[in-house]
C-alpha positions as CSV (number, residue, x, y, z in Angstrom):
1,X,-16.2,-1.1,4.0
2,X,-13.4,1.5,4.6
3,X,-10.2,0.2,3.1
4,X,-7.8,3.0,4.3
5,X,-5.4,5.2,2.5
6,X,-4.8,4.1,-1.1
7,X,-1.6,4.2,-3.1
8,X,0.0,2.4,-6.0
9,X,3.4,0.8,-5.3
10,X,5.4,0.9,-8.6
11,X,8.3,-1.6,-9.2
12,X,10.9,0.7,-10.9
13,X,14.1,-0.1,-12.4
14,X,16.0,3.1,-11.5
15,X,14.7,5.0,-8.4
16,X,16.4,8.2,-9.3
17,X,15.1,8.4,-12.9
18,X,11.6,7.5,-11.7
19,X,11.7,10.1,-9.0
20,X,12.9,12.8,-11.6
21,X,10.1,11.7,-13.9
22,X,7.3,11.9,-11.3
23,X,8.7,15.2,-9.9
24,X,7.8,16.7,-13.5
25,X,4.2,15.9,-12.7
26,X,4.3,17.7,-9.4
27,X,4.9,14.8,-7.1
28,X,7.2,15.5,-4.1
29,X,9.1,13.0,-1.9
30,X,6.9,12.5,1.2
31,X,8.6,9.5,3.0
32,X,11.0,6.8,2.3
33,X,14.7,6.1,2.3
34,X,16.5,6.3,-1.2
35,X,19.5,4.5,0.3
36,X,17.1,1.5,0.8
37,X,15.8,1.9,-2.8
38,X,12.2,3.1,-1.9
39,X,10.5,6.5,-1.8
40,X,6.8,7.6,-1.3
41,X,5.8,10.6,-3.4
42,X,2.7,12.8,-3.2
43,X,0.8,15.3,-5.2
44,X,-2.2,16.5,-3.4
45,X,-3.9,13.4,-1.9
46,X,-2.4,11.2,-4.6
47,X,0.3,8.8,-3.4
48,X,2.7,6.6,-5.3
49,X,5.4,4.5,-3.9
50,X,8.6,3.8,-5.9
51,X,10.3,0.5,-5.1
52,X,13.5,-0.6,-6.9
53,X,14.3,-4.2,-6.7
54,X,11.8,-5.0,-4.0
55,X,9.1,-6.8,-6.1
56,X,8.5,-7.7,-9.7
57,X,5.1,-6.1,-10.4
58,X,3.1,-3.1,-9.4
59,X,0.9,-3.3,-6.4
60,X,-2.3,-1.7,-5.3
61,X,-1.9,-0.8,-1.7
62,X,-4.4,0.1,1.0
63,X,-3.3,1.1,4.5
64,X,-6.2,0.7,7.1
65,X,-5.8,3.1,9.9
66,X,-4.0,5.7,8.0
67,X,-5.0,8.8,6.2
68,X,-3.4,10.0,3.0
69,X,-0.7,11.7,5.1
70,X,0.1,8.4,6.9
71,X,-1.3,9.7,10.1
72,X,-3.3,7.4,12.3
73,X,-7.1,7.7,12.0
74,X,-9.1,7.8,15.3
75,X,-11.6,5.3,13.9
76,X,-11.0,2.7,11.2
77,X,-11.9,-0.8,10.3
78,X,-9.1,-3.2,11.4
79,X,-7.4,-5.3,8.9
80,X,-8.6,-8.6,10.4
81,X,-12.2,-7.5,10.1
82,X,-11.6,-6.4,6.4
83,X,-10.2,-9.9,5.9
84,X,-13.1,-11.6,7.4
85,X,-15.6,-9.5,5.4
86,X,-13.7,-10.2,2.1
87,X,-13.5,-13.9,3.0
88,X,-17.3,-14.0,3.5
89,X,-17.6,-12.7,-0.1
90,X,-15.4,-15.4,-1.5
91,X,-12.2,-13.4,-1.9
92,X,-9.1,-15.8,-1.7
93,X,-5.8,-14.7,-0.4
94,X,-2.2,-15.4,-1.2
95,X,-1.2,-14.2,2.4
96,X,-3.4,-13.8,5.3
97,X,-3.3,-11.7,8.5
98,X,-3.2,-13.7,11.7
99,X,-6.6,-13.1,13.1
100,X,-5.6,-13.9,16.6
101,X,-3.2,-10.8,16.7
102,X,-3.9,-7.0,17.1
103,X,-2.1,-4.0,15.7
104,X,0.1,-4.0,12.5
105,X,-0.7,-6.9,10.0
106,X,-1.2,-7.4,6.3
107,X,-2.8,-9.7,3.8
108,X,-2.5,-9.9,0.0
109,X,-5.0,-10.9,-2.7
110,X,-4.7,-11.1,-6.4
111,X,-7.4,-9.9,-8.8
112,X,-8.7,-11.8,-11.8
113,X,-6.2,-10.1,-14.0
114,X,-3.2,-11.0,-11.8
115,X,-2.9,-7.6,-10.1
116,X,-1.5,-7.8,-6.5
117,X,-3.5,-6.0,-3.8
118,X,-1.8,-5.5,-0.6
119,X,-3.7,-4.5,2.6
120,X,-0.9,-3.3,5.0
121,X,-1.9,-1.9,8.5
122,X,0.8,-0.1,10.4
123,X,-1.2,0.8,13.5
């Protein structure tokens, strides 16, 4: 099962302070809009998202169809197929992708410890 590009989305209190902190570790802004209170930072293939005021807890994020540079992949497992495979294994969802659609979609699961896992396909 290929889940797509991985990042952790951090719920931050102060976008500027968090950006400055992670830049000390070698992360550089890669995408985002600070005026909208979000940034994506990279250090090599490691990606973190900083989101101020957008959600309460940190989120594990997978992006089917993207590589670690947010570039579309030629071949990938569609999010609806991932959802079907996970359902078949008994995974329950708090939000599901509409399996009658194509293209961009998302679904959300929560692990046994309460960690949110977002699958967010943009292609």
